C-alpha positions in Angstrom: 196.1 111.7 -32.7 193.7 112.5 -35.4 190.3 113.7 -34.3 187.3 111.8 -35.4 185.4 113.4 -38.3 181.9 114.8 -38.0 180.5 112.0 -40.2 182.0 109.3 -38.0 180.7 111.0 -34.9 177.2 111.1 -36.4 177.4 107.5 -37.4 178.5 106.5 -33.9 175.7 108.5 -32.4 173.1 106.9 -34.7 174.5 103.4 -33.9 174.3 104.3 -30.2 170.7 105.5 -30.6 169.7 102.3 -32.4 171.4 100.2 -29.7 169.4 101.9 -27.0 166.1 101.6 -28.9 166.0 97.9 -29.6 162.7 97.3 -28.0 161.1 100.4 -29.5 162.1 99.3 -33.0 160.9 95.8 -32.4 157.6 97.1 -31.1 157.1 99.3 -34.2 157.8 96.3 -36.5 155.4 94.1 -34.6 152.7 96.7 -34.6 153.1 97.3 -38.4 153.0 93.5 -39.0 149.8 93.2 -37.1 148.2 96.2 -38.9 149.3 95.3 -42.4 148.5 91.6 -42.3 145.0 91.9 -43.9 146.4 93.8 -46.9 148.9 91.2 -48.0 146.8 88.6 -49.6 147.7 87.7 -53.2 151.1 87.7 -54.9 151.5 91.4 -55.6 154.3 93.7 -54.3 152.5 94.2 -50.9 152.7 90.5 -50.2 156.5 90.4 -50.6 157.0 93.6 -48.7 155.2 92.1 -45.8 157.4 89.0 -46.0 160.5 91.2 -45.7 158.8 93.0 -42.8 158.5 89.6 -41.1 162.1 89.0 -41.8 162.9 92.3 -40.2 161.0 91.2 -37.1 163.2 88.1 -36.8 166.4 90.1 -37.2 165.3 92.7 -34.7 164.2 90.0 -32.3 167.7 88.5 -32.5 169.3 91.9 -32.0 167.0 92.7 -29.1 168.3 89.7 -27.1 172.0 90.2 -28.1 173.0 91.0 -24.5 175.5 88.1 -24.4 177.2 86.1 -27.0 175.6 82.8 -25.9 172.1 84.3 -26.3 173.0 85.7 -29.7 174.2 82.3 -30.9 171.1 80.5 -29.7 168.8 83.1 -31.1 170.6 83.1 -34.4 170.3 79.3 -34.8 166.6 79.3 -33.8 166.0 82.2 -36.2 166.7 80.1 -39.3 163.3 78.2 -39.3 161.5 81.4 -38.4 163.0 83.1 -41.4 161.9 80.2 -43.6 158.4 80.5 -42.3 158.2 84.2 -42.9 160.0 84.5 -46.2 159.9 81.2 -48.2 157.2 78.8 -47.0 154.8 81.0 -45.1 151.6 78.9 -45.3 150.7 75.8 -43.3 150.6 72.4 -45.1 150.1 68.8 -44.1 153.7 67.7 -44.2 155.9 66.5 -41.3 158.5 69.1 -42.4 155.9 71.9 -42.1 155.1 70.6 -38.6 158.8 70.7 -37.6 159.3 74.1 -39.1 156.3 75.6 -37.2 157.5 73.9 -33.9 161.0 75.4 -34.3 159.6 78.8 -35.2 157.4 78.6 -32.1 160.5 77.7 -30.0 162.2 80.8 -31.4 159.3 83.0 -30.3 159.2 81.5 -26.8 163.0 81.9 -26.4 162.7 85.6 -27.4 159.8 86.2 -25.0 161.7 84.6 -22.1 164.9 86.5 -22.7 163.1 89.9 -23.1 160.9 89.1 -20.0 164.0 88.4 -17.8 165.7 91.6 -19.2 162.7 93.9 -18.7 161.5 92.8 -15.3 164.9 92.5 -13.7 165.3 96.3 -13.8 164.8 98.1 -10.5 164.4 101.4 -12.3 162.5 100.9 -15.5 162.8 103.3 -18.4 160.8 104.0 -21.5 162.8 101.4 -23.3 161.8 98.7 -20.7 158.2 99.7 -21.1 158.4 99.1 -24.9 160.1 95.8 -24.1 157.1 94.8 -22.0 154.8 95.8 -24.9 156.9 93.6 -27.2 156.4 90.7 -24.9 152.6 91.1 -25.1 152.6 91.2 -28.9 155.1 88.3 -29.2 153.0 86.2 -26.9 150.0 86.8 -29.2 151.9 85.7 -32.3 153.4 82.7 -30.4 149.9 81.5 -29.4 148.9 81.9 -33.1 151.7 79.5 -34.0 150.6 77.2 -31.3 147.0 77.2 -32.6 148.5 76.4 -36.0 150.2 73.4 -34.5 147.0 72.2 -33.0 145.1 72.6 -36.2 148.0 70.8 -38.0 147.6 67.7 -35.8 143.8 68.0 -35.5 142.4 69.4 -38.8 139.0 70.0 -37.2 140.2 71.6 -34.0 138.7 75.0 -35.0 135.4 75.7 -36.6 134.9 78.7 -39.0 131.4 80.0 -39.2 130.5 80.1 -42.9 128.3 83.1 -42.3 131.2 85.4 -41.3 134.1 83.7 -43.3 134.7 83.3 -47.0 136.8 80.1 -46.4 136.4 76.9 -44.4 140.0 76.1 -43.4 141.6 78.6 -40.9 144.8 80.2 -42.1 147.6 82.1 -40.4 145.7 85.4 -40.1 142.7 83.5 -38.6 144.9 82.2 -35.8 146.4 85.7 -35.2 142.9 87.2 -35.1 141.7 84.5 -32.7 144.9 84.7 -30.6 144.7 88.4 -29.9 140.9 88.3 -29.5 141.4 85.6 -26.8 144.3 87.2 -25.1 142.5 90.6 -24.8 139.3 88.8 -23.7 137.4 90.5 -26.6 136.6 87.3 -28.3 137.0 86.4 -32.0 133.7 86.2 -33.8 133.5 83.6 -36.5 136.1 81.1 -35.2 135.4 78.6 -32.4 137.8 76.1 -30.7 136.2 72.6 -31.0 138.8 70.1 -29.7 139.7 69.9 -26.0 143.3 70.9 -26.7 142.3 74.0 -28.6 139.9 75.0 -25.8 142.5 74.4 -23.1 145.1 76.4 -25.0 142.6 79.2 -25.4 141.9 79.3 -21.6 145.6 79.4 -20.8 146.2 82.4 -23.2 143.2 84.3 -21.8 144.5 83.9 -18.3 148.0 84.9 -19.2 146.8 88.0 -21.0 144.7 89.1 -18.1 147.4 88.4 -15.5 150.1 90.0 -17.6 148.2 93.3 -17.9 146.8 93.4 -14.4 149.9 92.4 -12.5 153.2 92.8 -14.5 152.4 95.8 -16.7 150.7 97.7 -13.9 153.7 97.0 -11.6 156.1 98.1 -14.3 154.2 101.4 -15.0 154.0 102.2 -11.3 157.7 101.8 -10.9 158.3 103.8 -14.0 156.2 106.7 -12.7 158.0 106.6 -9.4 161.5 106.7 -11.1 160.4 109.2 -13.8 158.2 111.8 -12.2 156.7 114.5 -14.5 158.5 117.9 -14.6 155.6 119.6 -12.8 156.0 117.4 -9.8 159.7 118.1 -9.6 159.1 121.8 -9.7 156.4 121.7 -7.0 158.6 119.4 -4.9 161.6 121.8 -5.0 159.3 124.7 -4.1 157.9 122.9 -1.1 161.4 122.2 0.1 162.1 125.9 0.1 
């Protein structure tokens, strides 16, 4: 039998490394998307680079939930409208097709969050990768609520009020909803944008409660279990010495 070449071994190791770092890669892409969003206005090269970054998030989200063939199939079908939103027709408009596209994209985000949530918090012995999975959930929830606020504003054009003192435009766009979503979820508040309708206010309360409970209960529980199963080297040394 022929021995595998060094190049094939390196490629297999790289593929194995990527396969075991799904959540880490998705977290990096989500964080970059959040950090680079303000610099993508206009139609220059940065804008198109950001669109392809959004497409990368969609593909990584599908790859992150590819634990079973059925999940991969469902995620692949739901990813089509998400790709359309992030690459071709990114902005909100007043058409029924836009409403359907945003709703399907939101469904994709919720599906990814649920699958990753079940995967991460079903582990009895969490690892660094499961911690990154929990962080991905937090960021994905923020983006999902931003899409939900977009749906509310689509149905109710005056659901949100932009203060003209702190805003250069009067109609909220996608980044306004992202800013408001993460400001609400972290309980920091989003200055300059205010929910006006009852539906917008109710959704804001729900996100705020979910953000607080997620950090206070689930993340703290996960980190406590991670520290128990992955003690620092110093504690291992001291423990072995005490046994002697």
